[in-house]
N, C-alpha and C positions, 0 to 999 in steps of 0.2 A: 637814228633808227636802230643801230646796233646797240646803243646804250639802252634804248627802251626794251629791246629784246633781251638783253642781259639782265636788266632790272626785273623784267617779267619772269624770266626763268628763275632768278634768285628767289623772288617772292613765292613762286609756285613750289620751289624746292623746299623752302622753309615751311610752307603750309603743309606740304606732303610729309616732311620729317616730323613736324609737330603732331600731325594726325597719327602718324605711325607710333610715336612715343605714347600718345594718349591711348591708342588702340592696344599697344603692348601692355600698358599699365591696366587698362580696362580688362584685357584678356587675363592678366595675372589675377586681378581681383575676382573675376568671374570663375577662374579655375579654383581659387581658394574657397570661394563660396560653394562651388560644386563639390569640392572635396569634403567640406564641412557637412554638407547635406548628405552626401553618401555615407560619411562616417556616422552621422546621427541615425540615418536609416539602418545601417548595419547594427548599430548598438541597440536600437529599438527592436529590430528583428531578432537579435540574439536574446534580448530580454523576454520577448514574447514566446520564443521557442523554449526558453528555460521555464517560463511559467506553465506552458502547455505540458512540458515534460513532467514538471512537479505535480500538476493536476492528474496526469495520466498515471503517474506512480502512486499517488494517493488513492486514486480510484481502483487501481490494481490491488493495492494493499487492503482496501475496504472489501473488495470482492473476495480476496483470499480469506480474510477474517470471517466474512459471512459464511463461506463454505466450511471453515473450521467450526464455527458455531453450530451449523446444521449437523455436522458429523458428531460433534460433542453431544448434542441433544439426542440424536438417534442412539448413540452409545449409552447414554444415561437411561433412556427408555428401555433399552434391551436389558441393562443391568438391573433396573427396578423390577422389570417383569420376572427376571430370573430370581431375584431376591424374594418376591412374593411366592413363586412356585416352591422354592426351597423352604421357606417358612411354613407353607402349607404342608409340605411333606414332613417337616420336623414335628409339627403339631400332631399329624396323623400317627407318626411313629411313636411319639410320646404317649398318646392315648392307647396305641396298640401295646406298648410296653407295660402300661399300667393294667391293662386288661388281660395280659398274657400270664398264664399260670406255669407254663413249661419253661424250665431254666435254659434249655438249649435255644428255644425260640427267643427268650429274653436276651440271651447273649447275642444272637444274630441281629435282633432289632437294635440292640445297644451299639453294635459295631456300625450298623447302617446309620444310626443317629449321629455317631461320632464323625462319620464321613460327611454327612450333610452339614454338620456344624462347621467342619473344616472348610467346606465349600462356601458356606455362608460368610465365614471370615474372609476368605479370598475375595468373594464378591463385594464385601464391605470395603476392603482395601481398594479394589478397582473403582468403586463408587467415590471414595475419597480422592483418588488420583484424578478421576474425571472432574470432580468439583474443583480441585486445585487448578487443573488445566483451564476450566471455565473462568476462574478468577483471573488467571494470567491473560486469557483472551480478552476479557472485559477491560483490563488495564491497558492493553495495547490499543483496543478500540477507543477508549477514552483519550489516550494520548494522541491518537490519530485525529480525533475530532478537535483537539486543542490547537493543532497545527494550522 
């Protein structure tokens, strides 16, 4: 009886230890699988966050460029309007200069004409700067669309 009891305990001990080794090995494999899944999840999450950040950045840049375009066009309209008014004044002064008979009046009109011509040149330079800025904005916009 003692032999049967010893034999039974030995078999049960072997069975318990073999199950423990399998369970330890299984636990190790499960842990590695879990770590791989967590690592993959973190990698995917980081990638999705980077993509979202890139989209938000591009969207912000597009919005900024749109605002700059609007300001540029408003500035161009203002400069064009000023150009038309100055040109109209210039033609009026030229006709006044031609019709004027008094030398003092001609001199006064001539000075005013020179002032308006100088203003027209300044306005023309500002229009050119505005156009150059518009070209730069267009290039930035095109480069952003390519991304």
